VOZADREN-789594 format. One line per field, with one value per atom (N, C-alpha, C, O, CB): residue number from 1; residue in three letters; atom name; z, x, y. Coordinates in nm, 2 decimals, decimal comma, padded with zeros to 4 digits. Glycine has a CB too. Layout:
% residues N
num	NUM	... $
residuo	ALA	... $
atomo	CA	... $
z	Z	... $
x	X	... $
y	Y	... $
This chain:
% residues 107
num	1	1	1	1	1	2	2	2	2	2	3	3	3	3	3	4	4	4	4	4	5	5	5	5	5	6	6	6	6	6	7	7	7	7	7	8	8	8	8	8	9	9	9	9	9	10	10	10	10	10	11	11	11	11	11	12	12	12	12	12	13	13	13	13	13	14	14	14	14	14	15	15	15	15	15	16	16	16	16	16	17	17	17	17	17	18	18	18	18	18	19	19	19	19	19	20	20	20	20	20	21	21	21	21	21	22	22	22	22	22	23	23	23	23	23	24	24	24	24	24	25	25	25	25	25	26	26	26	26	26	27	27	27	27	27	28	28	28	28	28	29	29	29	29	29	30	30	30	30	30	31	31	31	31	31	32	32	32	32	32	33	33	33	33	33	34	34	34	34	34	35	35	35	35	35	36	36	36	36	36	37	37	37	37	37	38	38	38	38	38	39	39	39	39	39	40	40	40	40	40	41	41	41	41	41	42	42	42	42	42	43	43	43	43	43	44	44	44	44	44	45	45	45	45	45	46	46	46	46	46	47	47	47	47	47	48	48	48	48	48	49	49	49	49	49	50	50	50	50	50	51	51	51	51	51	52	52	52	52	52	53	53	53	53	53	54	54	54	54	54	55	55	55	55	55	56	56	56	56	56	57	57	57	57	57	58	58	58	58	58	59	59	59	59	59	60	60	60	60	60	61	61	61	61	61	62	62	62	62	62	63	63	63	63	63	64	64	64	64	64	65	65	65	65	65	66	66	66	66	66	67	67	67	67	67	68	68	68	68	68	69	69	69	69	69	70	70	70	70	70	71	71	71	71	71	72	72	72	72	72	73	73	73	73	73	74	74	74	74	74	75	75	75	75	75	76	76	76	76	76	77	77	77	77	77	78	78	78	78	78	79	79	79	79	79	80	80	80	80	80	81	81	81	81	81	82	82	82	82	82	83	83	83	83	83	84	84	84	84	84	85	85	85	85	85	86	86	86	86	86	87	87	87	87	87	88	88	88	88	88	89	89	89	89	89	90	90	90	90	90	91	91	91	91	91	92	92	92	92	92	93	93	93	93	93	94	94	94	94	94	95	95	95	95	95	96	96	96	96	96	97	97	97	97	97	98	98	98	98	98	99	99	99	99	99	100	100	100	100	100	101	101	101	101	101	102	102	102	102	102	103	103	103	103	103	104	104	104	104	104	105	105	105	105	105	106	106	106	106	106	107	107	107	107	107 $
residuo	UNK	UNK	UNK	UNK	UNK	UNK	UNK	UNK	UNK	UNK	UNK	UNK	UNK	UNK	UNK	UNK	UNK	UNK	UNK	UNK	UNK	UNK	UNK	UNK	UNK	UNK	UNK	UNK	UNK	UNK	UNK	UNK	UNK	UNK	UNK	UNK	UNK	UNK	UNK	UNK	UNK	UNK	UNK	UNK	UNK	UNK	UNK	UNK	UNK	UNK	UNK	UNK	UNK	UNK	UNK	UNK	UNK	UNK	UNK	UNK	UNK	UNK	UNK	UNK	UNK	UNK	UNK	UNK	UNK	UNK	UNK	UNK	UNK	UNK	UNK	UNK	UNK	UNK	UNK	UNK	UNK	UNK	UNK	UNK	UNK	UNK	UNK	UNK	UNK	UNK	UNK	UNK	UNK	UNK	UNK	UNK	UNK	UNK	UNK	UNK	UNK	UNK	UNK	UNK	UNK	UNK	UNK	UNK	UNK	UNK	UNK	UNK	UNK	UNK	UNK	UNK	UNK	UNK	UNK	UNK	UNK	UNK	UNK	UNK	UNK	UNK	UNK	UNK	UNK	UNK	UNK	UNK	UNK	UNK	UNK	UNK	UNK	UNK	UNK	UNK	UNK	UNK	UNK	UNK	UNK	UNK	UNK	UNK	UNK	UNK	UNK	UNK	UNK	UNK	UNK	UNK	UNK	UNK	UNK	UNK	UNK	UNK	UNK	UNK	UNK	UNK	UNK	UNK	UNK	UNK	UNK	UNK	UNK	UNK	UNK	UNK	UNK	UNK	UNK	UNK	UNK	UNK	UNK	UNK	UNK	UNK	UNK	UNK	UNK	UNK	UNK	UNK	UNK	UNK	UNK	UNK	UNK	UNK	UNK	UNK	UNK	UNK	UNK	UNK	UNK	UNK	UNK	UNK	UNK	UNK	UNK	UNK	UNK	UNK	UNK	UNK	UNK	UNK	UNK	UNK	UNK	UNK	UNK	UNK	UNK	UNK	UNK	UNK	UNK	UNK	UNK	UNK	UNK	UNK	UNK	UNK	UNK	UNK	UNK	UNK	UNK	UNK	UNK	UNK	UNK	UNK	UNK	UNK	UNK	UNK	UNK	UNK	UNK	UNK	UNK	UNK	UNK	UNK	UNK	UNK	UNK	UNK	UNK	UNK	UNK	UNK	UNK	UNK	UNK	UNK	UNK	UNK	UNK	UNK	UNK	UNK	UNK	UNK	UNK	UNK	UNK	UNK	UNK	UNK	UNK	UNK	UNK	UNK	UNK	UNK	UNK	UNK	UNK	UNK	UNK	UNK	UNK	UNK	UNK	UNK	UNK	UNK	UNK	UNK	UNK	UNK	UNK	UNK	UNK	UNK	UNK	UNK	UNK	UNK	UNK	UNK	UNK	UNK	UNK	UNK	UNK	UNK	UNK	UNK	UNK	UNK	UNK	UNK	UNK	UNK	UNK	UNK	UNK	UNK	UNK	UNK	UNK	UNK	UNK	UNK	UNK	UNK	UNK	UNK	UNK	UNK	UNK	UNK	UNK	UNK	UNK	UNK	UNK	UNK	UNK	UNK	UNK	UNK	UNK	UNK	UNK	UNK	UNK	UNK	UNK	UNK	UNK	UNK	UNK	UNK	UNK	UNK	UNK	UNK	UNK	UNK	UNK	UNK	UNK	UNK	UNK	UNK	UNK	UNK	UNK	UNK	UNK	UNK	UNK	UNK	UNK	UNK	UNK	UNK	UNK	UNK	UNK	UNK	UNK	UNK	UNK	UNK	UNK	UNK	UNK	UNK	UNK	UNK	UNK	UNK	UNK	UNK	UNK	UNK	UNK	UNK	UNK	UNK	UNK	UNK	UNK	UNK	UNK	UNK	UNK	UNK	UNK	UNK	UNK	UNK	UNK	UNK	UNK	UNK	UNK	UNK	UNK	UNK	UNK	UNK	UNK	UNK	UNK	UNK	UNK	UNK	UNK	UNK	UNK	UNK	UNK	UNK	UNK	UNK	UNK	UNK	UNK	UNK	UNK	UNK	UNK	UNK	UNK	UNK	UNK	UNK	UNK	UNK	UNK	UNK	UNK	UNK	UNK	UNK	UNK	UNK	UNK	UNK	UNK	UNK	UNK	UNK	UNK	UNK	UNK	UNK	UNK	UNK	UNK	UNK	UNK	UNK	UNK	UNK	UNK	UNK	UNK	UNK	UNK	UNK	UNK	UNK	UNK	UNK	UNK	UNK	UNK	UNK	UNK	UNK	UNK	UNK	UNK	UNK	UNK	UNK	UNK	UNK	UNK	UNK	UNK	UNK	UNK	UNK	UNK	UNK	UNK	UNK	UNK	UNK	UNK	UNK	UNK	UNK	UNK $
atomo	N	CA	C	O	CB	N	CA	C	O	CB	N	CA	C	O	CB	N	CA	C	O	CB	N	CA	C	O	CB	N	CA	C	O	CB	N	CA	C	O	CB	N	CA	C	O	CB	N	CA	C	O	CB	N	CA	C	O	CB	N	CA	C	O	CB	N	CA	C	O	CB	N	CA	C	O	CB	N	CA	C	O	CB	N	CA	C	O	CB	N	CA	C	O	CB	N	CA	C	O	CB	N	CA	C	O	CB	N	CA	C	O	CB	N	CA	C	O	CB	N	CA	C	O	CB	N	CA	C	O	CB	N	CA	C	O	CB	N	CA	C	O	CB	N	CA	C	O	CB	N	CA	C	O	CB	N	CA	C	O	CB	N	CA	C	O	CB	N	CA	C	O	CB	N	CA	C	O	CB	N	CA	C	O	CB	N	CA	C	O	CB	N	CA	C	O	CB	N	CA	C	O	CB	N	CA	C	O	CB	N	CA	C	O	CB	N	CA	C	O	CB	N	CA	C	O	CB	N	CA	C	O	CB	N	CA	C	O	CB	N	CA	C	O	CB	N	CA	C	O	CB	N	CA	C	O	CB	N	CA	C	O	CB	N	CA	C	O	CB	N	CA	C	O	CB	N	CA	C	O	CB	N	CA	C	O	CB	N	CA	C	O	CB	N	CA	C	O	CB	N	CA	C	O	CB	N	CA	C	O	CB	N	CA	C	O	CB	N	CA	C	O	CB	N	CA	C	O	CB	N	CA	C	O	CB	N	CA	C	O	CB	N	CA	C	O	CB	N	CA	C	O	CB	N	CA	C	O	CB	N	CA	C	O	CB	N	CA	C	O	CB	N	CA	C	O	CB	N	CA	C	O	CB	N	CA	C	O	CB	N	CA	C	O	CB	N	CA	C	O	CB	N	CA	C	O	CB	N	CA	C	O	CB	N	CA	C	O	CB	N	CA	C	O	CB	N	CA	C	O	CB	N	CA	C	O	CB	N	CA	C	O	CB	N	CA	C	O	CB	N	CA	C	O	CB	N	CA	C	O	CB	N	CA	C	O	CB	N	CA	C	O	CB	N	CA	C	O	CB	N	CA	C	O	CB	N	CA	C	O	CB	N	CA	C	O	CB	N	CA	C	O	CB	N	CA	C	O	CB	N	CA	C	O	CB	N	CA	C	O	CB	N	CA	C	O	CB	N	CA	C	O	CB	N	CA	C	O	CB	N	CA	C	O	CB	N	CA	C	O	CB	N	CA	C	O	CB	N	CA	C	O	CB	N	CA	C	O	CB	N	CA	C	O	CB	N	CA	C	O	CB	N	CA	C	O	CB	N	CA	C	O	CB	N	CA	C	O	CB	N	CA	C	O	CB	N	CA	C	O	CB	N	CA	C	O	CB	N	CA	C	O	CB	N	CA	C	O	CB	N	CA	C	O	CB	N	CA	C	O	CB $
z	-00,23	-00,20	-00,07	-00,05	-00,20	00,03	00,16	00,15	00,24	00,25	00,04	00,03	00,00	00,00	-00,09	-00,02	-00,03	00,09	00,08	-00,05	00,21	00,33	00,31	00,37	00,45	00,23	00,20	00,11	00,13	00,14	00,01	-00,08	-00,02	-00,04	-00,20	00,06	00,13	00,27	00,29	00,05	00,36	00,50	00,57	00,55	00,59	00,64	00,71	00,80	00,83	00,78	00,85	00,95	00,88	00,95	01,01	00,75	00,68	00,66	00,63	00,54	00,69	00,67	00,76	00,72	00,69	00,89	00,98	00,94	00,98	01,12	00,86	00,81	00,72	00,70	00,74	00,67	00,58	00,65	00,58	00,47	00,78	00,85	00,85	00,87	00,99	00,83	00,84	00,70	00,69	00,91	00,59	00,46	00,41	00,46	00,36	00,31	00,24	00,33	00,43	00,17	00,28	00,34	00,44	00,47	00,24	00,50	00,61	00,56	00,64	00,66	00,45	00,40	00,39	00,43	00,26	00,33	00,32	00,46	00,49	00,24	00,55	00,68	00,76	00,83	00,76	00,74	00,80	00,75	00,82	00,78	00,62	00,56	00,61	00,65	00,40	00,62	00,66	00,81	00,84	00,65	00,89	01,03	01,05	01,13	01,11	00,97	00,97	00,93	00,99	00,89	00,82	00,76	00,86	00,87	00,62	00,92	01,01	01,13	01,18	01,05	01,17	01,29	01,25	01,34	01,34	01,12	01,08	01,08	01,08	00,94	01,09	01,07	00,93	00,84	01,11	00,91	00,77	00,67	00,55	00,78	00,72	00,62	00,60	00,53	00,67	00,66	00,63	00,49	00,44	00,73	00,42	00,28	00,26	00,15	00,23	00,35	00,33	00,34	00,27	00,43	00,43	00,45	00,32	00,27	00,57	00,27	00,15	00,03	-00,05	00,12	00,02	-00,09	-00,08	-00,18	-00,08	00,04	00,06	00,02	-00,04	00,21	00,07	00,03	-00,12	-00,18	00,09	-00,19	-00,33	-00,40	-00,49	-00,39	-00,35	-00,40	-00,39	-00,48	-00,34	-00,27	-00,25	-00,33	-00,37	-00,10	-00,35	-00,43	-00,57	-00,63	-00,43	-00,62	-00,75	-00,76	-00,85	-00,80	-00,66	-00,66	-00,64	-00,70	-00,55	-00,56	-00,52	-00,62	-00,62	-00,38	-00,69	-00,78	-00,70	-00,74	-00,86	-00,60	-00,51	-00,58	-00,55	-00,40	-00,69	-00,76	-00,82	-00,83	-00,87	-00,86	-00,92	-00,82	-00,86	-01,03	-00,69	-00,59	-00,57	-00,58	-00,46	-00,54	-00,50	-00,38	-00,34	-00,62	-00,33	-00,22	-00,24	-00,15	-00,18	-00,36	-00,39	-00,39	-00,33	-00,53	-00,45	-00,45	-00,31	-00,27	-00,55	-00,24	-00,10	-00,02	00,06	-00,04	-00,03	00,05	00,00	00,08	00,03	-00,13	-00,19	-00,15	-00,12	-00,35	-00,14	-00,10	00,05	00,10	-00,16	00,12	00,27	00,33	00,43	00,32	00,27	00,33	00,27	00,20	00,48	00,31	00,26	00,31	00,23	00,30	00,43	00,48	00,42	00,37	00,64	00,40	00,34	00,19	00,14	00,35	00,12	-00,02	-00,03	-00,13	-00,07	00,06	00,05	00,07	00,00	00,16	00,17	00,19	00,07	00,02	00,31	00,01	-00,12	-00,23	-00,30	-00,16	-00,24	-00,35	-00,33	-00,43	-00,35	-00,21	-00,19	-00,20	-00,25	-00,04	-00,16	-00,18	-00,33	-00,38	-00,11	-00,41	-00,55	-00,65	-00,75	-00,59	-00,61	-00,70	-00,72	-00,63	-00,64	-00,85	-00,89	-00,87	-00,90	-01,03	-00,82	-00,80	-00,69	-00,59	-00,76	-00,70	-00,59	-00,49	-00,51	-00,64	-00,37	-00,27	-00,32	-00,29	-00,14	-00,39	-00,44	-00,54	-00,54	-00,52	-00,62	-00,71	-00,64	-00,67	-00,81	-00,53	-00,44	-00,38	-00,37	-00,33	-00,34	-00,28	-00,39	-00,36	-00,22	-00,51	-00,62	-00,65	-00,68	-00,75	-00,64	-00,65	-00,54	-00,57	-00,64	-00,42	-00,31	-00,34	-00,32	-00,18	-00,39	-00,42	-00,53	-00,52	-00,46	-00,63	-00,74	-00,68	-00,72	-00,85	-00,60	-00,54	-00,45	-00,45	-00,46	-00,38	-00,30	-00,38	-00,35	-00,22	-00,50	-00,59	-00,64	-00,66	-00,71	-00,67	-00,72	-00,61	-00,64	-00,76	-00,49	-00,38	-00,36	-00,34	-00,24	-00,37	-00,36	-00,47	-00,44	-00,37	-00,59	-00,70	-00,67	-00,69	-00,84	-00,63	-00,60	-00,49	-00,50	-00,56	-00,38	-00,27	-00,31	-00,26	-00,15	-00,39	-00,44	-00,53	-00,52	-00,52	-00,61	-00,70	-00,61	-00,64	-00,80	-00,52	-00,43	-00,35	-00,33	-00,34	-00,30	-00,22	-00,30	-00,27	-00,15	-00,42	-00,50	-00,59	-00,65	-00,59	-00,61	-00,70	-00,63	-00,69	-00,76 $
x	00,79	00,74	00,67	00,58	00,86	00,71	00,65	00,50	00,42	00,72	00,46	00,32	00,23	00,11	00,31	00,29	00,20	00,11	00,00	00,29	00,15	00,07	-00,06	-00,16	00,15	-00,06	-00,18	-00,27	-00,39	-00,15	-00,21	-00,29	-00,34	-00,45	-00,21	-00,25	-00,29	-00,23	-00,11	-00,23	-00,32	-00,27	-00,22	-00,29	-00,38	-00,11	-00,06	-00,16	-00,15	00,07	-00,25	-00,35	-00,44	-00,50	-00,43	-00,46	-00,55	-00,49	-00,56	-00,58	-00,36	-00,29	-00,34	-00,36	-00,14	-00,37	-00,42	-00,54	-00,56	-00,45	-00,63	-00,75	-00,72	-00,81	-00,84	-00,60	-00,57	-00,50	-00,47	-00,47	-00,49	-00,41	-00,48	-00,41	-00,39	-00,61	-00,68	-00,70	-00,76	-00,81	-00,66	-00,68	-00,57	-00,45	-00,70	-00,60	-00,50	-00,42	-00,47	-00,39	-00,31	-00,23	-00,13	-00,12	-00,16	-00,05	00,04	00,14	00,17	00,11	00,20	00,31	00,25	00,32	00,36	00,13	00,07	00,04	00,07	-00,06	-00,01	-00,04	00,08	00,08	-00,11	00,19	00,32	00,37	00,41	00,42	00,35	00,40	00,31	00,37	00,38	00,18	00,09	00,13	00,14	-00,05	00,15	00,18	00,31	00,33	00,18	00,41	00,54	00,53	00,59	00,64	00,46	00,45	00,38	00,41	00,39	00,27	00,19	00,27	00,25	00,07	00,37	00,45	00,56	00,62	00,52	00,58	00,68	00,63	00,51	00,73	00,73	00,69	00,65	00,69	00,80	00,56	00,51	00,61	00,59	00,40	00,73	00,84	00,94	01,04	00,90	00,92	01,01	01,00	00,89	00,98	01,11	01,10	01,00	00,94	01,24	00,99	00,90	00,75	00,67	00,92	00,73	00,59	00,56	00,45	00,58	00,66	00,63	00,61	00,52	00,75	00,68	00,66	00,52	00,45	00,77	00,48	00,35	00,24	00,14	00,33	00,26	00,16	00,16	00,05	00,20	00,27	00,27	00,20	00,12	00,42	00,22	00,15	00,00	-00,08	00,20	-00,04	-00,19	-00,24	-00,36	-00,21	-00,17	-00,21	-00,24	-00,34	-00,11	-00,15	-00,17	-00,29	-00,36	-00,04	-00,30	-00,41	-00,55	-00,65	-00,39	-00,55	-00,68	-00,72	-00,83	-00,68	-00,63	-00,65	-00,67	-00,75	-00,78	-00,59	-00,60	-00,57	-00,63	-00,50	-00,49	-00,46	-00,59	-00,60	-00,36	-00,68	-00,81	-00,92	-01,03	-00,85	-00,89	-01,00	-01,03	-00,95	-00,95	-01,16	-01,21	-01,30	-01,33	-01,27	-01,36	-01,45	-01,57	-01,61	-01,49	-01,62	-01,74	-01,70	-01,77	-01,80	-01,59	-01,55	-01,51	-01,54	-01,43	-01,44	-01,40	-01,53	-01,52	-01,33	-01,63	-01,75	-01,82	-01,87	-01,85	-01,82	-01,88	-01,82	-01,88	-01,88	-01,68	-01,61	-01,59	-01,53	-01,47	-01,65	-01,65	-01,51	-01,48	-01,72	-01,42	-01,29	-01,18	-01,20	-01,30	-01,06	-00,94	-00,93	-00,90	-00,82	-00,96	-00,94	-01,04	-01,00	-00,96	-01,16	-01,26	-01,23	-01,24	-01,40	-01,19	-01,15	-01,03	-01,03	-01,11	-00,93	-00,82	-00,86	-00,81	-00,71	-00,94	-00,99	-01,06	-01,03	-01,09	-01,15	-01,22	-01,12	-01,13	-01,32	-01,02	-00,92	-00,84	-00,82	-00,82	-00,80	-00,72	-00,81	-00,76	-00,66	-00,93	-01,02	-01,05	-01,07	-01,16	-01,06	-01,10	-00,99	-01,01	-01,17	-00,86	-00,75	-00,73	-00,74	-00,62	-00,71	-00,69	-00,55	-00,53	-00,74	-00,46	-00,33	-00,32	-00,40	-00,24	-00,23	-00,20	-00,12	-00,08	-00,12	-00,10	-00,02	00,12	00,18	-00,02	00,17	00,31	00,31	00,41	00,35	00,21	00,21	00,20	00,26	00,09	00,12	00,12	00,25	00,29	00,01	00,32	00,46	00,55	00,64	00,51	00,54	00,62	00,58	00,67	00,60	00,45	00,41	00,48	00,53	00,26	00,49	00,55	00,70	00,76	00,53	00,76	00,91	00,93	01,03	00,96	00,85	00,86	00,85	00,92	00,76	00,75	00,72	00,84	00,88	00,59	00,90	01,01	01,13	01,20	01,05	01,15	01,26	01,23	01,33	01,27	01,11	01,07	01,10	01,15	00,93	01,07	01,10	01,25	01,30	01,04	01,33	01,47	01,53	01,61	01,54	01,48	01,53	01,49	01,58	01,47	01,37	01,33	01,42	01,46	01,18	01,44	01,52	01,66	01,72	01,51	01,72	01,85	01,86	01,95	01,90	01,76	01,75	01,73	01,79	01,64	01,65	01,61	01,74	01,76	01,50	01,81	01,93	02,04	02,10	01,98	02,06	02,17	02,14	02,23	02,22	02,01	01,96	01,96	01,92	01,83 $
y	01,14	01,00	01,00	00,92	00,90	01,08	01,08	01,12	01,09	01,18	01,18	01,22	01,10	01,12	01,32	00,98	00,86	00,84	00,79	00,74	00,89	00,88	00,96	00,92	00,93	01,06	01,13	01,05	01,05	01,27	00,98	00,90	00,77	00,73	00,88	00,71	00,58	00,59	00,56	00,46	00,62	00,64	00,51	00,40	00,70	00,51	00,40	00,34	00,22	00,43	00,42	00,37	00,27	00,18	00,48	00,27	00,18	00,04	-00,05	00,24	00,03	-00,10	-00,21	-00,32	-00,08	-00,17	-00,27	-00,34	-00,46	-00,20	-00,28	-00,34	-00,46	-00,54	-00,24	-00,47	-00,58	-00,70	-00,80	-00,53	-00,70	-00,80	-00,94	-01,04	-00,76	-00,94	-01,07	-01,14	-01,24	-01,06	-01,07	-01,12	-01,20	-01,19	-01,00	-01,28	-01,36	-01,46	-01,50	-01,27	-01,51	-01,61	-01,55	-01,43	-01,69	-01,64	-01,61	-01,51	-01,41	-01,73	-01,53	-01,43	-01,29	-01,20	-01,48	-01,28	-01,15	-01,09	-00,97	-01,16	-01,17	-01,12	-01,08	-00,98	-01,23	-01,15	-01,11	-00,98	-00,89	-01,22	-00,96	-00,83	-00,72	-00,62	-00,84	-00,74	-00,63	-00,59	-00,48	-00,67	-00,69	-00,67	-00,60	-00,51	-00,80	-00,64	-00,57	-00,43	-00,34	-00,65	-00,41	-00,27	-00,18	-00,06	-00,27	-00,23	-00,15	-00,10	00,01	-00,23	-00,18	-00,15	-00,04	00,01	-00,27	-00,02	00,08	00,22	00,25	00,04	00,31	00,45	00,48	00,40	00,55	00,57	00,60	00,64	00,62	00,71	00,68	00,72	00,61	00,64	00,85	00,50	00,39	00,34	00,34	00,27	00,30	00,26	00,15	00,15	00,22	00,05	-00,06	-00,01	-00,05	-00,17	00,09	00,14	00,22	00,22	00,23	00,30	00,38	00,28	00,31	00,46	00,17	00,08	00,01	-00,01	-00,03	-00,02	-00,08	00,02	-00,01	-00,13	00,14	00,25	00,27	00,28	00,38	00,27	00,28	00,16	00,19	00,28	00,04	-00,07	-00,06	-00,09	-00,20	-00,01	00,00	00,12	00,11	00,03	00,22	00,33	00,28	00,32	00,45	00,20	00,14	00,05	00,05	00,07	-00,04	-00,14	-00,07	-00,11	-00,24	00,03	00,10	00,21	00,25	00,15	00,26	00,37	00,50	00,58	00,34	00,51	00,63	00,76	00,87	00,62	00,76	00,89	00,95	01,07	00,86	00,86	00,91	00,93	00,97	00,81	00,91	00,92	01,06	01,15	00,85	01,09	01,22	01,20	01,09	01,29	01,31	01,30	01,21	01,13	01,44	01,22	01,13	00,98	00,90	01,17	00,95	00,81	00,76	00,65	00,79	00,85	00,82	00,78	00,68	00,94	00,86	00,83	00,71	00,63	00,95	00,69	00,57	00,44	00,34	00,58	00,45	00,33	00,32	00,23	00,33	00,42	00,42	00,43	00,36	00,29	00,50	00,53	00,45	00,35	00,52	00,48	00,41	00,27	00,18	00,49	00,24	00,11	00,01	-00,10	00,10	00,05	-00,03	-00,05	-00,16	00,03	00,05	00,04	-00,05	-00,14	00,18	-00,05	-00,13	-00,28	-00,37	-00,09	-00,30	-00,44	-00,49	-00,61	-00,45	-00,41	-00,46	-00,48	-00,58	-00,35	-00,40	-00,41	-00,54	-00,61	-00,29	-00,57	-00,69	-00,82	-00,92	-00,69	-00,81	-00,92	-00,94	-01,06	-00,90	-00,83	-00,84	-00,87	-00,92	-00,72	-00,84	-00,86	-01,01	-01,09	-00,80	-01,04	-01,18	-01,23	-01,35	-01,19	-01,15	-01,19	-01,30	-01,29	-01,07	-01,39	-01,48	-01,40	-01,29	-01,60	-01,46	-01,40	-01,38	-01,28	-01,49	-01,47	-01,46	-01,34	-01,26	-01,59	-01,32	-01,21	-01,08	-00,98	-01,22	-01,07	-00,96	-00,92	-00,81	-00,97	-01,03	-01,01	-00,95	-00,87	-01,14	-01,00	-00,95	-00,80	-00,72	-01,03	-00,77	-00,63	-00,54	-00,43	-00,61	-00,59	-00,52	-00,50	-00,40	-00,59	-00,61	-00,61	-00,50	-00,43	-00,74	-00,50	-00,40	-00,26	-00,17	-00,43	-00,24	-00,11	-00,07	00,05	-00,11	-00,16	-00,14	-00,09	00,00	-00,26	-00,15	-00,11	00,03	00,11	-00,21	00,06	00,20	00,30	00,41	00,20	00,27	00,36	00,38	00,49	00,30	00,27	00,28	00,37	00,45	00,14	00,35	00,44	00,58	00,67	00,39	00,61	00,74	00,80	00,92	00,75	00,73	00,78	00,81	00,91	00,68	00,72	00,74	00,87	00,95	00,62	00,89	01,01	01,13	01,24	00,99	01,12	01,24	01,28	01,40	01,21	01,18	01,21	01,27	01,37	01,08	01,21	01,25	01,37	01,44	01,14	01,39	01,50	01,63	01,73	01,47 $
């Protein structure tokens, strides 16, 4: 799970701080202040990987989208989810991270 930083770098989170409503902005600011291996930062990264399609990204797409931060901004602007729906996405991603961490620790 720590490899999510490779797919969606924590440094790109700051570019999202001016988008959406207050709840989203608070989440972004909180996550950006965390270390990249914090479960909330991992969950945010997982959510962004899913929204941005990072798994399918390659050098050509990366250049076309002008980097991770720009791609993330475009994805958040383009997603039709409400802020509440985005927060639910984050909560779901957080639950997935928790399950993974529990499995990784006990496995």
